C-alpha positions, 0 to 999 in steps of 0.5 A, spaced: 447 529 388 451 530 394 456 535 393 454 535 385 449 540 387 443 540 383 442 540 375 437 540 370 437 536 364 434 539 359 428 537 355 428 536 347 425 541 343 419 541 339 421 536 333 427 534 335 429 527 338 434 528 343 436 534 347 442 538 348 447 534 353 448 536 360 455 538 362 457 538 369 464 542 370 470 540 374 472 533 376 467 529 380 469 527 387 466 525 393 468 524 401 466 517 403 467 515 410 474 511 410 473 509 418 470 512 424 476 518 424 478 519 416 475 520 410 477 518 403 476 522 396 473 518 391 474 521 384 468 518 379 469 519 371 463 522 368 460 516 365 459 513 372 456 519 375 451 520 369 449 513 371 448 515 378 444 522 376 439 518 372 438 512 377 442 506 373 447 502 377 449 498 383 444 499 389 439 504 385 432 502 384 430 501 377 423 503 378 426 510 380 430 511 374 429 517 369 430 511 363 422 511 364 422 518 362 427 518 355 433 520 359 439 516 356 447 517 357 451 517 351 459 516 351 459 520 344 456 527 341 451 526 338 448 520 340 448 514 336 441 512 332 441 506 336 442 510 343 436 515 341 431 510 339 433 505 346 431 511 350 424 513 346 423 505 346 424 506 354 419 513 354 414 509 350 414 503 355 415 507 361 411 514 362 407 514 356 404 507 357 403 509 364 399 516 362 394 512 357 393 507 362 391 512 367 387 516 362 383 509 359 382 507 367 379 514 369 375 514 362 372 507 364 371 510 371 366 515 368 366 523 366 368 525 373 374 521 374 376 523 367 375 531 369 379 530 375 385 525 371 385 527 364 390 532 362 394 535 357 400 530 359 395 525 357 394 527 349 401 529 348 402 522 350 397 519 345 399 523 340 407 521 341 404 514 341 400 515 335 394 513 338 387 514 336 380 514 339 379 507 338 385 505 342 383 512 347 376 513 347 377 519 351 380 522 345 374 524 342 373 529 348 379 532 346 375 539 342 372 539 349 378 539 353 381 545 349 375 549 349 377 551 357 379 557 360 382 559 367 378 561 373 379 568 375 379 566 382 383 560 383 386 559 376 384 551 375 382 550 368 375 549 367 369 549 361 367 555 357 360 557 358 359 555 366 356 560 371 360 557 377 368 554 377 368 547 379 373 547 383 372 553 388 365 554 387 366 562 385 361 565 380 365 566 373 359 569 369 354 573 373 350 574 367 349 566 365 348 565 373 343 570 374 339 567 367 340 560 370 337 562 377 331 565 374 330 559 370 328 555 376 
């Protein structure tokens, strides 16, 4: 955002419908070229600045807006129920639906694609959208996915009870590796 600096929009706390507001201190001013030699100072109200931050308004691409992640603007605090409902609807129709489509597509492709694609964000999206195994067949593997550990070499999540990390190929359970090697 140019001279505004960098800000982080806070996420909702668990069980909350909206987060605390992002407050940008001071008066928002930007310098714009007036001619080849001069600049003019433009003062923007907070609402217009907020619109620019979330990517909504003239000269901005709607597909890049943060609204698809449930980010919204309210002129009062706390926000109206209708504003919160609209933000949740945008989140459901945007990012959450995309995550479900991505996971369903990976499941249709096969186990390897599922392993490489589906992660905790997909399961969270399914829970938030109240999806079941009938809607998302890959959710039947939820218990298997939870039974994971991080590889002590590369840090990637992997299934428990396997001798080698599928990512870095290091031996993570020497006893099991030797046992399986002796069976060959």
